[in-house]
N, C-alpha and C positions, 0 to 999 in steps of 0.2 A: 752420085748414087753410092750408098755404102752397102757393103756386103753384110748379110745377116749371119751372125756367128752360129755355127752348128751347135745344136743342143748337146750338152754333155751326157755321156752315157752313165746311167746308174748301175753299178756293178751288181750282179746277181748274188755275189757273196763277198765276204771280206777277203783282203789279200792274204796270201798264204802265210807270211810271217806272223801276222796278227792273229789269224785263226789258230796257228800252232801255239802262240803264246797263251791264248785264251784256253785252249785245251789243256795245256800244261798247268795253268793256274787251277783249273777245275780238278785235275788229277791231284794236285797238292791239297786241295780242299778235302778230297776223299780221304787222303792219308791223315789229315788233321782230325776229321770227323771220327775215323776209326780209333785214333789215339785217345781222343777225349772220351769216346764210348768205353774204351778199355779202362781208363782211369776211373771213370764214374762207377763201373761195375766192381772195381776193387775197393773204392772208397766207401761204398754203401752196400750193405747186404740186400737192401730192398730195391735197388735200381733195376735189376733184371726181372723183377716181377712183372708179368704181363700188364697188370693194371697200372703199375708205376710207369711203364713205357707208354701206356695209353695217355696217362696224365701229362707226360712229356709233350705230347703233340699240342695240347692246349697252350703250351708256352710260346708257340711260334706261329700257329696257323692263321690267327686273325691278322697279325702283323705281316705275315708273308703274303696274304692276299693283297694287301696294300702295296707291298714291295714289288709284286709282279707288274702292276700298272706304273708304279714309280720308276721301275727299271726302264720302261719304254720312254717315259717322260725325260729321265736323265740322259738316256742315249740321244734323245733329240736336242739336248742342250738346255733343257729347262728343269725346274724343280718345284715341288709343292710342299711347303712347310705347314700347311693348314690341315693336313689329313686327320690329325688327332682331334682338332677343334671341330671338324666336320662330324666326326663320330659323336662328340658331345652334343652338338646341336641336333643331329638326327635322333639320338637317343632321347633328348629332351622332348622333341616333337612326338616320339612314340609314347613317352610317358604322359604327355598331355592327352593323347588320343585314348590311352587305356583308361584314364580317369573319366573320359567321356563315354566309356563303354565299348570301345572298338575291339573287334576280334582279331585273331592271329593274322589272317590274310591282309587285313587293313594295316596292321602294325608293320608287317614286313614291307608292304608297298610304300608306306610313309617313310620308313628308314631308307629305302633305296631311292625314292624320288627326291628326298631332301639331300642326300649325298650327291646325286646326279646334278641337282640344281646348283649346289655349292660349287661343284667342279666346273659347271658351265659358266658360272659367275666369274671364277678365276680365269677361265679360258678367254672370256670376252675381254676382260681387263688387259690381259697380256697380248692377245692377238689383234684386237681392234684398236686399243689405245697405245699399243707399243710399249707398255710398261714392263720393267724387269720382273721376271717371275718371282725372284727371291724377295723383292720389295712388296709385291702384291700379296704374296701368300703369308708374309709376316704380318701384314695388315689384316688380312682376312682371318688369320689365326686368332688374333685378338678380338676381331669382330664376332666371329662365330662362337667362340668360347664365352665372350662377354654377354651375348644374347642368352646363352644357356644359364649363366649366373644370374642375370636379371630375372629370368623366368622362375628359376628354382631357388635362388639364394642358398641357404645352407640346408635346404630340405632335400628330400628324395622321393621319387615316384616309385611305388611298388604295386603289387596286385596284378601282375601280368598273368594272362591265362596259362593254365597248365600245359596246353598244347604248344604254347610259344616256347617253352623251355627246351623242346626237342632240338632246336637249331644250335644251341650252345651247350647242351648237356646230353643230347641223345646219342645213341649208338646204332649204327646200321647193322653190324654183326659182331657179336662177342665184344672184343676190346676196340673195334674199329669205329671211331666216332664219326658223326656226320661232318664235323669240321674237317677231319682228316680227308674224307672223301672229297669234300668241296675243294680243299687245298690241292689235291692231286688232279682233279678235273681242271681247275683253273691253271695249274702249271702246264698241262698238256695244251690247253687252248692258247695260252699266251706264248708258249714255246713255238707252236705251229704258226701263229700270226707273225711273230717276230722273225722267225728263221725260214719260213716256207712260203711267204706271200709277198706280193709286190708292195703291200702296205708296210711290211717290216723293212723291206729294202729301202723304201722311202724314208722311214724313220732313221735308219743308219745314214742315209745320204744327207739328211737335214743336220744331223749331229756332226757330221764330218765337215760340211761346208754348206750352210743354208743359202748363201748367195748362188753358188753353183747349182744347188738343187732347184732353186727358183728358176734359173735359166734353163734347166733341163725339163721344165714343165711341171715340177712338183708343186702342189698347192700347199706351201709351207704353213701358212696361217691356219688353213682348214685342218691339216693333220695335227698341228699342235693343239688346236681347240678340241679335237676328238680325244687326244691324249689326256688333257685336263679333265674332260668329262669321264673318261675311264677311271682316272684316279679318284674322282669324286664318287663314281659308282661303286668302286671297290671299298671305299671308306664307308659308304652307306651299307653295303653288305656286312662289313666288319662291325658296324654299329648294331646290326641285328644280332649277330653272333655274341658279341660281348654283353649286350643288354640281356639277352636270353640266358647266357651263362651265369651272370651275376644276379639276375632276377630283380634288378632295381636300376634306377637312373639317378645319377648325381652329376652336377656340372663339372666335377673334377675327373670324370671317367676318361680313361685312355690317355692320361697325361704321359708324355714321353714317347708315345707310339711313333711319332714322326721321326725321332732320332733313331729308334730301333729299326724302323723300316728302311731308312736311308743307309744305316750301317749294314743291313742285310744286302742291300743293292751293291754297295761299294765293295764289301767283303766278297761278294760273288763275282767280282772282276769287272763290273760295269765302270767305265771310265767316268769320273766325276766331271770331266771336261766334255763328255759326250762323244758319240760316234762309235763306241765299242762296248760289247758286253754280251751276255747270254742268259737265258732263263734258267738253264741247268745250273749255272754258277749261283744264281739267287736261291734256287732250291737247296743246294748244298750249304750255302751260307745260313739259310733259315734253320736248317737242321743243326748246324754247329752252334748257333746262338741258343737254340732250344736246349741242346745238351749242356751247354755251359750254365745257363741260368737255372735249369732244373737241378743240375749237380750242386750248384751253390745253395739252392734252396734246401736240398737234402742235408747239407752241412750246416743249416741254420745261419747262413750268412745274411746280415741285415740288408734290407732293401736299398739303403743309401749306398752301401758298398757296391751293389749291383749297378746302380746308376753311375757311379764313378767308373766302374769297369766298362760300361757301354760307351761313356764319353771318351775314355782312353782308346778303346778299340776303334771307335770312329776315326780318331786322329791317325791311328796307325794304319788302318786299312785304306784311308785316302792316299797315303804315301806309298804303300807297298805295291799295288798293281802298277803304278806309274814307274817305280823303280824296277819292277820285275820286267816290264815290257822294254825298258831301256837296256837292261842286261841282255834280254833275249835278242834285241836288235843290234847288240854290239856297240851301243853308244854309252 
């Protein structure tokens, strides 16, 4: 007769050195954000205008919504590269619906359901078939975007209802946009779920050691499936916002969003290896990226230069948190 090993305890919080390192990284992000804000205010006389600052929020809110869900997914040790393609497919489905005479509530529902369905499809392939998430989502990235191109070709869907424009262009009060309010609400919800619930503790446990988490009674496959669904859901919501803001649907919509969302996550201190990170860091990183891209836009920097900057920033921020933690740990 063999002794049954005692289940491992899932910690209620991260160990003190790691928590301290994450806090310090977030403090550094605050300093960086303040510095960039100051530089932008001196570089352009229009930057401090309230409406300019309001426009700034549109530079990061849609991508940040995806980044919140992506943060949980990466902390669990997985990744989703298909989020931008999900936006394209969901937007295409909304475009087809508006051509058929669908109203605003139906359009919003279609965008969310398509996004959720795509996320569930990714989750099933990863958790049921045991396929690597990076391979699966590279494949579905081409699949979802390809379907959008087959349906639309080089055409565009337009003619969205005037009421639909509120989600991407509307303001709740003065210069406070609906997108900004949604961003703040999502940040609070995701922050609470990740840092104050047993579900969040299980996400960290899976990212640190999925085998140990499984032995501790954590349903690893189920939680990862939920995380893929959340990523798809947030992509669907983002598709509603960006389609509403642009007022049209094209198959090339949201290209590059996946890299920007991942950059926000990693810049925010989430370990690309999984097991560590915070939503506050992602919020600060989103604000920093919004400041940078908006500032470059005010200086009339070409879009291709911004793309190069995002690529370089992604490489740098993948290395920096790892090196930062090693230095804090004395290694």
